[in-house]
Each structure stands twice: as C-alpha cells, then as structure tokens.
C-alpha positions in Angstrom: 149.4 11.7 212.0 151.4 11.8 215.2 150.0 11.9 218.7 150.3 15.3 220.3 151.4 13.7 223.6 154.1 11.5 222.1 157.6 12.0 223.5 160.3 12.9 221.0 163.4 10.7 220.5 166.5 12.3 219.2 169.7 11.3 217.6 172.7 13.7 217.8 175.7 13.1 215.5 178.9 14.9 214.7 179.9 14.2 211.1 182.5 15.5 208.7 181.5 18.6 206.8 181.1 16.6 203.6 178.4 17.6 201.1 176.8 14.2 201.3 177.1 13.6 205.1 173.6 14.6 206.1 172.1 12.5 203.3 174.1 9.4 204.3 172.9 9.9 207.9 169.3 10.3 206.9 169.4 7.3 204.6 169.6 5.1 207.8 166.0 6.2 208.5 164.8 6.1 204.9 165.7 2.4 204.9 163.3 1.9 207.8 160.6 4.1 206.1 160.6 6.6 209.0 160.4 10.4 208.4 161.9 12.7 211.1 159.8 15.3 212.8 162.7 17.8 212.7 166.3 17.8 211.4 168.6 20.5 212.6 172.2 20.9 211.4 174.9 23.5 212.1 178.5 23.8 211.1 181.1 23.4 213.7 184.0 25.3 212.1 185.2 24.2 208.7 185.5 20.5 209.4 182.4 19.3 211.1 178.6 19.3 211.2 176.4 18.8 214.3 173.1 17.1 213.3 170.1 16.5 215.5 167.3 14.4 214.2 164.1 14.2 216.1 161.4 11.4 215.9 158.0 10.7 217.3 158.3 7.7 219.7 155.1 6.3 218.1 157.0 5.8 214.9 160.3 4.5 216.2 161.3 2.7 219.4 164.3 3.7 221.5 165.9 0.3 220.8 165.6 0.8 217.0 167.1 4.3 217.4 170.0 2.9 219.4 170.6 0.4 216.6 170.5 3.2 214.0 173.0 5.2 216.2 175.3 2.2 216.2 175.0 2.0 212.4 175.7 5.7 212.1 178.9 5.2 214.1 180.1 2.7 211.4 179.9 5.4 208.7 183.4 6.7 207.9 182.1 10.3 208.1 180.8 10.0 211.7 182.8 11.1 214.6 180.1 10.5 217.2 176.4 9.5 217.3 174.3 9.3 220.5 170.7 8.8 221.3 169.1 11.6 223.5 166.3 10.0 225.4 163.3 12.0 226.5 163.0 13.1 230.1 161.1 10.7 232.4 158.3 13.2 232.9 157.9 13.9 229.2 157.0 10.3 228.4 154.2 10.1 231.0 
C-alpha cells in the first residue's frame, strides 16, 4: 500500500506509434518489479505516442527512474524520455 503523502515521480516519453511501443516501455519497470500508479498515453498525430508513467517515490528512487529513462532512450522506438521530478513543496 502506498503512503498518502508520498510524492509522485514521473517518466515522460515520446515513442513511435508502434503497437508494441508502450509494452516495451513498461517492460523496463516490470524487470524491476515496480507497478506504476498511473499510465497515460495519447497519440501525437499518426507517427508518435506521448506516454507519461507515474510512480510512488516509496517504490522507486529518482536515481533508479533516471537510469530507466536512460535505458528507454536506448530503445529504437524512443524519440525522447525524461524524468519529471516532483516540486520541492510536494516532497515535504
């Protein structure tokens, strides 16, 4: 169970609009046995998908999420992957 006061960490990625793109992105977290709080995806025209994956910071550290973002960048389907850190006031 997650803490109600925990700050959310987010990964935002732009990937090709390939049928398996979201699965390949989520597999990076499955390997680490981490389940996202939220997954949001939307099409950006015909060629791309914007995915935002949110995690509880009690389950994953910012450093691990940065590592996963770097791994996501290595996927041939990924155009960009960045970590969106919580605001300083949200973590207090």
